[in-house]
C-alpha positions as CSV (number, residue, x, y, z in Angstrom):
1,M,-0.1,0.0,0.2
2,G,1.1,3.3,-0.9
3,L,0.1,6.9,-0.6
4,V,1.2,9.9,-2.9
5,A,-0.3,13.3,-2.5
6,S,0.3,16.8,-3.9
7,F,-0.3,20.1,-2.2
8,A,-0.7,23.3,-4.4
9,G,-2.1,25.7,-1.2
10,E,-0.8,28.0,1.0
11,A,1.6,27.6,3.7
12,G,-0.1,26.7,7.3
13,S,-1.5,24.1,9.6
14,Y,-3.8,21.4,8.3
15,T,-5.2,18.2,9.4
16,I,-5.4,15.1,7.1
17,I,-8.0,12.1,7.6
18,V,-6.5,9.0,6.2
19,I,-9.3,6.2,5.9
20,V,-8.1,2.7,5.3
21,V,-11.1,0.3,4.3
22,Y,-9.9,-3.5,4.7
23,S,-11.2,-6.1,2.4
24,T,-13.4,-7.3,5.8
25,G,-15.2,-3.8,5.6
26,E,-13.5,-2.7,8.7
27,T,-12.5,0.9,8.6
28,I,-9.9,2.8,10.4
29,R,-9.6,6.7,10.2
30,Y,-6.4,8.3,11.3
31,R,-6.1,12.0,11.6
32,V,-2.5,13.3,10.6
33,A,-1.2,17.0,11.5
34,L,0.5,18.6,8.9
35,T,2.4,21.6,8.7
36,I,3.4,23.6,5.2
37,S,6.2,26.0,5.7
38,Q,7.1,28.9,3.3
39,S,9.4,27.9,0.3
40,P,12.9,29.1,1.2
41,S,13.7,32.2,-0.6
42,A,16.0,31.7,-4.1
43,S,18.7,33.6,-2.0
44,L,18.8,30.8,0.3
45,W,18.7,28.2,-2.2
46,Q,21.7,29.9,-3.9
47,D,23.5,30.0,-0.5
48,L,23.2,26.3,-0.2
49,L,24.3,25.4,-3.5
50,N,27.9,24.2,-3.5
51,T,29.2,25.7,-6.8
52,G,32.3,23.3,-7.0
53,P,35.2,21.7,-5.0
54,P,38.1,23.6,-3.4
55,V,41.2,23.5,-5.7
56,F,44.7,24.6,-5.9
57,Q,45.6,27.8,-7.6
58,Q,48.5,26.3,-9.3
59,S,49.3,22.7,-10.5
60,L,51.2,20.3,-8.3
61,D,54.5,19.7,-9.1
62,K,55.8,16.1,-9.3
63,Q,58.0,14.8,-6.2
64,I,60.6,12.3,-6.1
65,V,61.9,11.3,-2.8
66,Y,65.0,9.2,-2.4
67,P,65.5,7.0,0.6
68,G,67.6,8.7,3.3
69,N,66.6,12.3,2.1
70,H,64.6,14.8,3.6
71,T,62.0,16.6,1.3
72,V,59.9,19.3,2.4
73,Y,57.0,20.4,-0.2
74,S,55.0,23.2,0.1
75,L,51.1,23.0,-1.4
76,P,50.5,26.0,-3.4
77,S,47.5,28.1,-2.4
78,I,43.9,26.7,-2.3
79,F,40.8,28.4,-3.6
80,D,37.0,27.7,-2.6
81,Q,34.5,29.9,-4.7
82,D,32.1,28.9,-1.9
83,N,34.3,29.8,1.0
84,D,34.0,26.1,2.6
85,T,36.4,25.2,4.9
86,W,38.9,22.1,4.0
87,T,41.2,20.0,5.3
88,I,44.1,17.8,3.6
89,V,44.9,14.4,4.9
90,V,48.1,12.8,3.5
91,E,48.6,8.7,4.0
92,L,51.9,7.9,2.7
93,G,51.3,4.0,3.5
94,S,54.0,1.6,3.8
95,T,57.6,1.6,2.3
96,V,58.2,-2.0,2.5
97,P,57.1,-2.6,-1.1
98,F,60.0,-0.4,-2.2
99,A,62.6,-2.0,0.0
């Protein structure tokens, strides 16, 4: 059993009465309270949209690290057009396969 409904009225509080009729003839009524809120403004929808991921402002340079050497690599600046916060996590894993 499924119920699909659409609503084209005004915002406000409404009571819906659902009537279930079984094959035995038994009828059960349910009262459901429904509150319809105003639709968010177009500007709120625009604020909620994510227009893209954060990106490095320059391409990343290829890095080669040799055993026993110490290398420091500074990442380029990151830009996010939505001003979202971001985190970078680096997981190098095991070096055993390279031994």
